[in-house]
C-alpha positions in Angstrom: 177.9 31.0 19.3 177.4 32.6 22.8 178.7 36.0 21.6 176.1 35.5 19.1 173.4 35.0 21.7 174.1 37.6 23.7 174.0 39.8 20.5 170.6 38.4 19.4 169.1 39.0 22.6 170.6 43.1 22.8 168.8 43.5 19.6 165.8 42.0 20.7 165.6 44.4 23.7 166.5 47.3 22.0 163.4 46.6 19.2 161.0 46.1 22.3 162.4 49.7 23.9 164.1 47.4 26.8 167.5 48.9 27.7 170.0 46.7 29.3 173.7 46.7 29.4 175.3 44.3 27.2 178.2 42.8 28.4 181.4 42.1 26.7 182.0 39.0 24.9 184.0 36.5 26.8 187.5 35.6 25.3 186.3 31.9 25.6 183.0 30.3 26.3 182.7 27.2 29.0 180.6 24.5 28.0 179.4 22.8 30.8 178.8 19.3 29.2 182.2 18.8 28.0 183.5 18.7 31.4 183.7 15.0 32.0 186.2 14.6 28.6 188.1 18.0 29.6 188.7 17.7 33.3 190.8 20.7 33.2 188.1 23.0 32.2 185.9 24.7 34.6 182.1 25.5 33.9 180.4 28.6 34.4 176.9 29.7 35.3 175.6 32.3 33.3 174.8 36.1 34.6 171.8 37.6 32.8 171.7 41.6 33.4 168.3 42.9 34.5 165.9 43.7 31.8 164.2 47.3 32.0 160.5 47.4 31.1 158.4 50.6 30.8 155.0 50.7 32.8 151.9 51.3 31.1 153.3 50.1 28.0 150.7 50.3 25.0 151.1 47.0 23.4 148.7 44.2 23.4 149.7 41.1 25.3 151.7 39.0 25.0 154.5 41.4 24.4 157.8 39.5 23.6 160.5 40.7 26.1 163.8 38.5 25.5 165.1 34.9 24.2 167.5 33.0 26.4 169.4 30.6 24.3 172.1 27.8 25.2 175.4 28.1 23.4 175.2 24.3 22.8 171.7 23.9 22.2 170.5 21.1 19.8 167.0 21.0 18.9 164.6 19.6 21.5 167.9 19.1 23.5 167.1 22.1 26.2 163.8 22.6 27.8 163.4 26.2 29.4 161.0 27.2 32.4 160.8 30.2 35.0 159.1 30.3 38.0 159.1 33.5 41.1 156.9 36.6 41.4 155.1 37.6 38.1 154.6 33.7 37.0 153.7 31.2 40.0 153.8 34.0 42.8 151.6 36.9 43.1 151.2 38.6 40.6 150.7 35.6 38.9 150.7 35.1 35.1 152.5 38.1 34.2 155.4 36.5 32.5 156.1 33.4 30.5 158.6 31.6 28.9 158.4 29.4 25.5 159.8 26.2 26.9 161.6 25.2 23.5 162.7 28.3 22.2 163.5 30.5 25.6 161.2 33.4 24.6 160.0 35.5 27.5 156.8 37.0 27.1 155.0 40.0 28.8 151.3 39.0 29.5 150.1 42.1 31.3 150.4 45.7 32.0 152.9 46.6 34.4 152.7 49.2 37.3 155.4 50.1 39.0 153.7 52.1 42.0 152.3 48.3 42.4 155.5 46.4 41.8 158.9 48.0 40.9 160.7 44.9 39.8 160.5 40.9 39.1 163.2 38.4 40.4 163.2 34.8 40.0 165.6 31.6 39.1 165.3 30.8 35.6 166.3 26.7 35.1 167.2 24.9 32.1 167.4 21.4 31.5 169.9 19.2 29.4 167.7 16.5 28.2 170.7 14.2 27.3 172.4 14.8 30.7 169.2 15.3 33.1 170.7 18.2 35.3 169.1 21.6 36.0 171.0 24.8 35.9 169.2 27.7 37.5 170.0 31.4 36.4 168.4 34.4 37.9 166.0 36.7 35.8 165.5 40.1 37.1 162.8 42.5 35.6 162.9 46.2 36.4 159.8 48.3 35.6 160.4 51.5 34.5 158.2 54.5 36.0 156.4 57.0 34.2 154.8 60.2 35.3 151.5 58.9 35.6 150.3 60.1 39.1 149.4 63.7 39.7 150.7 65.3 43.2 148.2 65.8 45.7 147.7 68.2 48.7 147.6 66.3 52.2 144.6 68.7 53.0 142.1 70.6 50.7 142.2 73.7 53.0 145.1 75.0 54.9 144.6 77.5 57.6 146.5 79.9 59.5 146.3 83.2 61.5 148.4 86.1 62.6 147.5 89.5 64.2 147.1 92.6 62.2 150.1 94.8 61.8 152.5 91.8 61.6 156.3 92.5 60.0 157.1 91.2 56.8 158.6 87.4 57.2 156.5 86.2 59.8 155.4 82.5 59.2 152.0 81.7 58.7 151.3 78.0 57.6 152.5 75.4 55.6 151.4 73.6 52.7 151.9 70.0 51.9 151.7 67.7 49.0 153.0 64.0 47.9 153.3 62.3 44.6 153.2 58.2 44.1 155.9 58.5 41.1 159.4 57.4 41.7 160.9 60.0 44.0 163.9 58.9 42.8 163.3 60.7 39.3 161.5 64.1 38.0 158.2 62.2 38.0 157.9 63.2 41.6 160.0 66.6 41.8 157.3 69.0 43.7 157.1 72.8 43.6 154.8 75.0 45.2 153.2 78.4 43.9 150.5 80.6 44.6 148.0 81.4 41.9 145.9 83.8 43.5 145.5 85.9 46.7 144.4 89.4 45.6 145.9 92.6 45.6 148.2 94.0 47.4 150.1 90.4 47.8 150.9 90.1 51.3 151.9 86.6 51.4 154.6 84.3 49.4 155.4 80.6 49.4 158.5 78.8 49.4 158.4 76.7 46.3 160.2 73.7 48.0 159.1 73.6 51.3 155.7 75.4 51.0 155.7 77.6 54.0 153.5 80.4 53.5 154.8 83.9 55.1 154.5 87.6 55.0 156.1 89.7 52.6 155.3 93.2 53.5 153.8 95.4 56.1 150.0 96.8 56.1 147.9 93.9 57.5 144.7 95.4 59.0 141.8 93.4 60.1 139.5 96.7 59.8 140.3 96.6 56.1 140.2 92.7 55.4 139.7 90.6 58.3 140.4 87.2 56.1 142.7 86.5 53.0 141.9 83.4 50.5 145.0 82.0 49.0 144.8 79.5 45.8 147.9 77.2 46.2 149.3 75.0 43.3 151.8 71.9 43.2 153.3 70.7 40.3 155.6 67.7 39.4 158.5 67.4 36.9 160.1 70.3 39.0 156.8 72.2 37.9 156.3 71.4 34.8 154.6 68.3 35.0 151.2 67.5 36.5 149.4 69.9 38.8 147.0 70.1 42.0 145.4 72.9 43.8 144.3 73.8 47.4 143.3 76.6 49.1 145.0 78.7 52.2 142.3 80.7 54.4 144.6 83.1 56.6 142.8 85.0 59.3 143.9 88.3 60.7 143.5 88.3 64.4 142.4 92.0 66.0 144.7 94.1 68.1 143.5 97.3 69.8 144.8 99.8 67.5 141.6 101.7 67.5 140.6 104.0 70.3 136.8 104.4 71.1 135.2 107.8 70.6 131.9 109.3 71.4 129.7 110.4 68.9 128.7 113.7 70.3 130.8 116.2 72.5 127.8 117.0 74.6 125.0 114.8 75.9 121.6 116.1 77.4 119.3 114.1 79.9 116.6 114.6 82.2 116.5 112.6 85.9 113.4 112.3 88.9 114.0 113.4 91.8 113.8 111.2 95.0 114.0 107.8 93.4 117.2 105.5 92.5 118.1 102.5 90.6 116.7 104.1 87.6 118.5 104.6 84.0 118.8 108.4 83.0 120.3 107.9 79.2 122.8 106.1 77.2 126.3 107.4 75.6 127.0 106.2 72.2 130.6 105.4 71.3 132.2 104.0 68.1 135.1 101.6 68.2 136.3 99.8 64.7 138.0 96.8 66.6 136.4 93.6 66.9 133.5 93.7 68.5 132.8 91.6 71.6 136.7 91.8 72.3 138.7 93.3 74.9 139.9 95.7 72.4 136.1 96.9 71.6 134.4 96.6 75.2 134.1 100.4 76.4 134.9 101.2 80.0 133.3 104.8 80.8 134.4 107.0 83.9 132.8 109.9 85.5 135.9 112.6 85.7 134.3 115.5 87.0 130.7 116.8 88.2 129.7 114.3 90.8 131.2 114.6 93.9 128.6 112.5 96.2 128.7 109.8 94.0 125.0 109.7 92.9 125.7 108.5 89.1 127.1 105.7 87.8 127.8 104.4 83.8 127.4 100.6 83.2 128.1 99.5 79.6 125.9 97.8 77.4 127.3 94.7 76.5 125.2 94.2 73.2 125.5 97.7 72.0 128.7 99.0 74.1 127.0 102.0 74.8 127.1 103.7 78.3 124.2 103.4 80.4 124.0 106.6 82.7 122.2 105.4 86.1 121.0 106.9 89.4 122.6 105.1 92.3 121.7 107.9 94.9 118.1 109.8 94.9 118.7 113.2 93.5 116.9 116.3 95.3 115.7 119.0 93.3 115.5 121.4 96.0 119.3 120.8 96.8 120.6 120.5 93.1 118.7 121.3 89.9 121.5 120.3 87.3 124.7 118.1 87.4 127.4 118.7 84.6 129.4 115.6 84.2 132.7 115.1 82.4 132.8 111.4 81.0 135.8 109.5 79.3 135.8 106.1 77.6 138.7 103.6 77.2 138.6 99.9 76.1 139.3 96.7 78.6 142.6 96.0 76.5 145.1 98.6 76.5 145.5 100.6 73.4 148.7 100.0 71.1 151.4 102.7 71.4 151.4 103.0 67.7 147.2 103.3 67.5 146.3 107.0 66.8 144.7 108.7 69.8 140.7 109.3 69.7 139.6 112.7 69.1 136.6 112.6 71.2 137.7 110.3 74.1 135.8 112.6 76.5 132.6 114.2 76.5 130.3 116.5 78.8 126.8 115.0 80.1 124.2 117.6 81.5 121.8 116.1 83.8 118.4 118.3 84.9 116.6 117.2 87.8 112.8 117.0 87.9 110.7 118.1 90.5 108.2 115.5 91.8 105.8 115.4 94.4 107.7 114.0 97.2 106.1 111.8 100.3 106.4 113.6 103.6 109.3 112.9 105.8 109.2 112.0 109.8 112.3 113.5 110.7 112.8 110.7 113.4 111.5 107.6 112.4 111.1 105.4 114.2 109.8 107.2 117.5 110.2 106.2 120.6 108.4 107.5 123.6 107.1 106.5 126.9 104.2 106.4 129.0 103.2 105.1 132.7 101.2 102.3 132.6 97.7 102.6 133.4 97.4 106.0 132.0 93.7 107.4 131.8 92.0 107.8 128.7 92.9 111.5 127.2 96.6 111.2 128.5 99.1 113.2 125.7 101.4 110.5 124.3 103.8 112.4 121.9 103.4 114.3 118.4 104.3 112.6 115.8 104.6 115.2 112.9 106.1 114.9 109.6 107.7 117.3 106.8 106.9 118.1 103.3 110.1 118.4 101.3 108.7 120.2 98.4 109.2 123.5 99.5 108.1 125.3 96.2 104.3 123.8 96.7 102.1 124.8 99.6 101.1 121.1 100.8 99.0 120.6 104.0 99.9 117.4 105.7 97.2 114.9 107.6 97.6 112.2 109.7 96.0 108.7 109.8 96.4 105.4 111.9 97.7 102.5 110.1 98.3 99.8 112.9 97.1 99.9 116.4 96.0 96.4 117.3 94.4 97.5 120.9 92.8 100.5 119.2 94.3 102.2 122.0 95.5 105.5 120.7 93.8 108.5 119.0 95.7 110.5 116.6 94.9 114.2 115.5 94.6 114.0 111.4 95.8 117.5 111.5 98.7 118.0 113.9 99.8 114.4 114.4 99.3 114.6 118.0 98.6 111.4 119.8 96.8 110.5 122.9 95.5 107.6 124.5 91.4 107.1 123.9 90.9 104.4 127.0 93.4 102.1 129.3 95.7 99.6 128.1 95.5 96.5 129.5 99.0 95.0 130.7 98.2 91.6 129.8 97.3 92.6 126.1 99.5 90.1 123.9 100.8 93.1 121.8 102.7 94.5 124.6 106.1 92.9 124.0 108.8 93.4 126.5 106.9 96.4 128.1 106.7 98.3 124.3 103.9 98.7 122.1 104.4 99.4 118.6 101.8 101.6 116.1 102.1 102.7 112.7 101.0 106.3 111.9 100.5 107.5 108.4 101.3 110.8 106.9 99.7 112.1 103.5 100.2 115.2 101.6 97.2 116.8 99.7 98.9 116.5 95.9 96.9 114.3 93.0 98.0 111.7 93.7 99.0 112.1 97.3 102.4 110.9 98.6 102.3 109.0 102.0 104.5 108.5 104.5 105.0 105.5 107.0 105.9 106.1 110.6 106.7 103.7 113.5 105.8 105.0 116.8 107.6 102.8 119.7 105.8 103.2 123.3 107.4 102.3 126.5 105.0 101.5 129.1 106.5 102.3 132.1 106.0 100.3 135.2 104.3 101.8 138.2 104.5 100.7 141.7 100.7 100.4 142.3 100.9 97.2 144.1 101.7 96.6 147.6 103.5 93.6 148.2 101.5 90.3 149.9 102.6 87.2 152.1 103.0 84.1 150.1 100.3 81.8 150.7 99.3 80.6 153.1 100.0 83.4 155.5 99.8 80.8 158.7 102.4 78.6 159.9 103.7 76.9 163.3 106.3 77.3 165.7 108.1 75.6 168.7 107.0 77.1 172.0 110.7 77.1 172.9 112.5 79.4 171.3 115.8 77.4 170.6 113.6 74.6 169.1 112.9 74.3 165.3 114.2 76.2 162.2 111.6 79.2 162.7 109.0 80.0 160.4 110.1 80.9 157.0 108.0 84.2 155.6 107.8 85.0 151.9 106.4 87.8 149.8 105.1 88.9 146.3 104.1 91.8 144.2 102.4 92.1 141.1 104.6 94.7 140.2 107.6 94.3 138.0 111.2 95.5 138.2 112.4 98.0 140.0 109.1 98.5 141.9 109.3 94.6 143.8 111.8 93.2 145.3 113.8 93.4 147.9 111.0 93.3 150.6 111.3 94.7 153.7 109.7 92.7 156.5 108.3 94.4 160.1 106.2 93.6 163.0 103.4 96.2 163.2 105.4 98.7 165.9 101.9 99.8 166.7 101.6 96.7 169.0 104.4 96.5 171.4 104.0 93.0 172.6 105.1 91.9 169.2 108.7 93.0 169.2 109.1 91.8 173.0 108.0 88.0 172.1 108.7 87.7 168.5 112.0 88.6 166.0 111.8 89.0 162.3 115.4 88.6 160.2 115.9 88.9 156.6 117.0 86.2 154.6 117.0 87.5 151.1 115.4 89.8 148.8 111.8 88.3 149.5 112.2 86.0 152.3 112.6 86.6 156.1 112.2 84.1 159.4 110.4 84.6 161.9 111.4 83.1 165.5 110.3 83.4 169.2 112.5 85.4 171.6 110.8 84.0 174.9 108.9 81.2 175.7 104.8 82.0 174.9 101.6 80.0 175.4 100.9 77.0 173.2 98.2 78.1 170.8 97.3 80.2 168.0 98.6 83.8 167.9 97.9 86.5 165.2 100.9 88.6 164.5 100.5 92.1 162.7 103.1 92.4 160.1 104.1 95.2 157.7 105.5 94.7 154.3 107.1 97.2 152.1 108.8 97.0 148.7 111.6 98.8 146.8 109.3 101.1 144.4 109.1 104.3 143.8 107.4 105.9 145.9 107.1 102.3 147.9 104.3 100.5 148.6 103.5 99.3 152.0 100.8 96.8 153.3 99.8 95.6 156.8 99.0 91.7 157.1 98.0 89.3 159.4 99.9 86.2 160.1 98.6 83.2 162.2 100.8 81.5 164.0 100.4 78.3 166.1 103.0 77.6 168.8 103.3 74.0 169.8 105.4 71.5 171.6 107.9 70.3 169.6 110.0 66.8 169.5 113.5 66.6 169.1 113.4 66.8 165.3 111.4 70.3 166.0 107.9 69.3 165.0 104.8 69.8 166.6 103.7 67.0 168.8 100.1 65.6 168.5 97.8 66.8 171.7 95.7 68.9 173.1 97.4 72.4 173.1 97.4 71.9 169.3 94.0 70.9 168.9 92.8 74.0 171.3 94.9 76.2 169.4 93.4 75.1 166.0 90.0 75.8 167.9 91.0 79.3 169.2 92.3 80.3 166.0 89.1 80.2 164.0 88.8 84.1 163.1 85.7 85.7 162.6 85.4 85.3 159.0 85.7 81.3 159.3 83.0 81.7 161.9 80.5 83.5 159.6 80.9 81.2 156.9 80.3 78.3 158.9 77.0 79.7 160.1 76.1 80.8 156.7 76.3 77.2 155.4 74.4 76.0 158.9 71.5 78.1 157.6 71.6 77.4 153.9 71.4 73.8 155.0 68.9 74.1 157.1 66.8 75.9 154.5 67.2 73.5 151.9 66.2 71.0 154.2 62.9 72.6 154.8 62.1 73.1 151.1 62.7 69.5 150.4 60.3 68.7 153.0 57.8 71.2 152.1 58.1 69.7 148.1 57.5 66.2 149.7 54.7 66.9 151.6 53.1 69.1 148.6 53.8 66.3 146.3 51.9 63.8 148.4 48.8 66.0 148.6 49.2 66.6 144.6 49.1 62.8 144.1 46.1 62.3 146.2 44.2 65.1 144.7 45.0 63.8 141.1 43.6 60.3 142.1 40.1 61.9 142.7 40.4 64.9 140.1 42.2 63.6 137.3 45.5 64.8 135.9 46.2 68.5 135.1 48.3 67.9 132.0 49.0 65.4 129.7 52.8 64.7 129.7 52.8 63.1 126.3 54.8 65.0 123.7 55.9 64.6 120.0 58.6 62.3 119.0 61.5 64.4 117.1 64.0 62.6 115.1 67.5 64.9 115.9 69.6 62.4 114.0 68.3 63.7 110.6 70.5 65.8 108.4 67.6 68.1 107.4 66.5 71.8 108.5 66.6 71.2 112.2 64.2 71.3 114.8 61.6 73.1 112.3 61.9 70.4 109.8 60.9 67.3 111.6 58.8 64.5 110.1 57.5 63.9 113.4 54.3 61.7 115.0 51.3 63.9 115.2 50.8 63.1 119.4 47.2 64.9 118.5 46.1 61.3 117.3 47.1 60.0 120.6 45.5 63.0 122.5 41.7 62.4 120.5 41.5 58.7 119.6 38.5 57.2 118.1 36.9 55.0 120.8 36.1 51.5 119.1 32.8 50.4 118.3 30.9 48.9 121.4 29.9 45.4 121.5 26.7 46.2 123.0 24.4 48.7 122.0 24.9 52.5 122.5 22.9 54.5 124.8 23.6 57.7 123.6 26.3 58.7 125.7 29.0 60.7 124.5 32.3 58.8 124.0 34.7 58.5 126.5 38.4 58.5 126.4 39.9 55.3 127.4 43.5 56.1 127.3 43.0 57.9 131.0 41.5 56.9 134.0 39.5 60.0 133.3 37.5 61.6 130.5 37.6 65.1 129.3 33.6 65.0 129.2 32.5 66.7 132.1 30.5 64.0 134.4 27.7 64.2 136.7 28.3 65.0 140.3 27.3 62.1 142.5 27.6 61.9 146.1 29.3 59.2 148.0 26.9 56.8 149.6 27.3 56.3 153.0 25.0 53.0 153.8 25.4 49.3 152.7 21.9 49.5 150.9 22.9 52.8 148.9 26.0 51.1 147.9 24.0 48.1 146.4 21.5 50.4 144.6 24.4 52.3 143.2 26.1 49.1 141.9 22.6 47.6 140.4 22.1 50.7 138.3 24.3 49.5 135.2 22.8 46.2 134.9 20.5 47.3 132.1 23.8 48.5 130.2 24.9 45.0 129.4 28.4 46.0 130.2 30.2 43.6 132.2 33.2 45.1 134.3 35.4 42.8 136.5 35.6 44.3 140.0 36.1 43.5 143.5 33.3 42.4 145.6 31.1 44.9 147.3 29.4 45.0 150.6 25.5 44.4 150.3 23.6 41.4 149.0 24.4 42.0 145.1 27.7 41.6 143.9 27.1 43.5 140.7 24.9 46.3 140.8 23.2 48.8 138.4 26.2 51.4 139.3 28.9 49.1 138.2 29.5 51.2 134.9 28.9 54.4 136.3 31.7 53.6 138.8 33.9 52.3 136.3 33.6 55.7 134.4 33.7 58.0 137.8 37.3 59.0 138.3 36.8 60.5 141.7 36.6 56.3 143.0 38.5 53.4 142.3 39.6 51.0 141.2 41.2 53.0 138.1 41.4 49.8 135.4 40.2 51.3 132.7 41.3 50.3 128.9 44.5 52.4 127.7 44.8 53.3 124.1 48.7 53.5 123.9 48.7 54.1 119.8 46.5 55.1 117.4 46.9 53.8 113.9 44.3 55.1 112.3 40.7 53.9 110.4 40.7 51.2 107.9 43.8 49.0 109.3 43.6 45.7 108.4 45.5 44.5 111.7 43.3 43.7 114.5 43.2 45.3 118.2 45.9 44.3 120.7 43.6 44.9 123.6 43.5 42.0 125.4 40.2 43.5 127.2 38.6 44.0 123.9 39.7 40.4 122.8 36.9 37.9 122.1 39.3 35.0 122.9 40.4 34.0 126.6 43.5 31.9 127.7 41.4 28.8 127.9 40.8 29.3 124.2 44.6 29.5 122.9 46.3 26.2 122.1 49.6 26.0 123.5 50.6 22.4 122.3 52.9 23.8 119.7 55.3 25.1 122.4 56.4 21.3 122.6 58.2 21.7 119.2 60.0 24.4 120.1 62.8 22.3 121.7 64.0 21.8 125.5 63.9 25.8 126.5 60.5 25.9 126.3 59.7 22.6 127.6 58.4 24.4 130.9 56.0 26.8 129.5 54.5 23.5 127.3 53.8 21.8 130.7 52.4 24.9 132.3 50.0 26.0 129.2 49.4 22.9 127.4 46.8 20.3 127.2 47.5 17.5 129.9 
């Protein structure tokens, strides 16, 4: 019965398209349940061969795969179950089994690329005897060609230099296939579908390597090749995929540069440099911008002085001919240059040579108006200091290089800060027009600099600039002098003290100054017998006594001479005081020293003292006269009035206006001509009098002075009828107040001068009352000062003095 079961399973597998190996029938079948009655038998386990199932099957699930059956199966006596991947493990529910019949079913479509086999135990249980017998069941998924091959890249890139030999590796194409690599479904083959003509490349069908197959790659013909690649499985007969291969051809220097013409013609202006003359065009088929294309130019002949140079334009690769040194039309009118061209990179050996690797360049020099040229620039000369006006300095002339044109050159000053020089416009002769001050700030280290212009008469004119440097030579025009003060003291004993140190100065600069020569005047023989001079250095000497001389002031005559050429000499007097000295060599205070000081007063000092005394006496006399004159003027003014009104306008100087002519000042004329206040008494028809001064501008009648007391009394009583009462001093006579009281107050020739003064005038119509205490109708006795009691303790004293008791 077991053989029959296996045979049935084989037929079922063949009907489902499942292939498996059918084992040969056992010679005898083992029954596990008979082991107890027949202990001599051995129980054997089932061995089920793998079951193959094709992926992507087309039947609707569930699909019956096989049936598992026991050889002692009785109805309801065996229960089947399966477990493992595809059942209760991922992926779940792919397989199932009928627990009573043992039939195994496929419930889903299989994909070998996800799971290529399923394996798990197949337990079955004998109901009568509760034991479980597991058996392994393996299901293998059979692969189908359901996946296309795929390139690893959409575009494969490679590059090789032009002229490469056949068989040179370029790049490699790679592809994969998800199908079973053990089958033809994943057997890949590569090929080139398209590459153009001629065919320079091939691909290995197994490895995908792309190589060159023939010579003739030329970048100048084709710079980039685009290949279409294909890969197919089933050894080239199955599914396919395509990709691209881009192959760049690198440039090599296999083309030499060539000039476009055999000869170039250009023109260049003379006397200029750093300018471009023209361009040399070249052709090169190599890659633009690469070292195989960039041209380099060389002047082979025709420029011995190096006046030309050729630069390469990086954009156009043209040669730019430039003048680097000024050309001279008068020296050479035309240049014939021979120029060659090469690349930066060396030319390939097998490359053909250029037909126009060299060319001729003809350069014609154009004549232009050149500026005059100073043969010596800067020009240096020298002149003695203190040169008088009209002294010739130098002739600073220029040469015109334009020999073919007769041009006239004129001269002018451009820079002469001290306006010291005068230039002849026709000849360039320079002379002084005044004396140059030695203290000029433009005199630097004894040099004076000026700039001279030379102009031709062309249109437009050309100008040359020349620098004139003049060295001011020092002249020995000053004699040396003793350094101040030209006096000193010596000890009366020759061996006492250090002597008297004498120094000299000279306004001249070296070499007309030191060393100085000191000498006692030989015209005074006594000097040499009593005195000695010894040179210490170039500017100092020491004076000493030879013998003891009398104490006091001695006047010595010295001769000082400098080292100039010719030397200058000066005679100078030296005042020397001879005195008694102490042990330290200094003069002792005493009568001898004082007498010496008095004796030593020179004639000039005496004249100065006398003149000062006379001036002092004159000043004292003038002061006395002025004082006396002022006294007389004051007395006269008291009798005859002031001579002038000293009041003046008040000006505001702190205004930010138009100055002194734009002043909003007070009109002082109002003070000079005030209107007299109305009199409290009746008018007598007299002209108004000024009350701001002790005298009136109105002429007063002359009144003689009274000589007797009775006349004075009549004189005072003349004004009783006027009704004006003026307080004055009592006069001698029977009447204390006479008629002449008012006349006396109005008479400017007699005291008292107690008239009312008007210090300000506010004009007519003022609402304010007068401030004059004289015209006030109220007296101090009418004032009430009781309010001072309310002002505090500070005003208590005033309240006691003026308040009501």
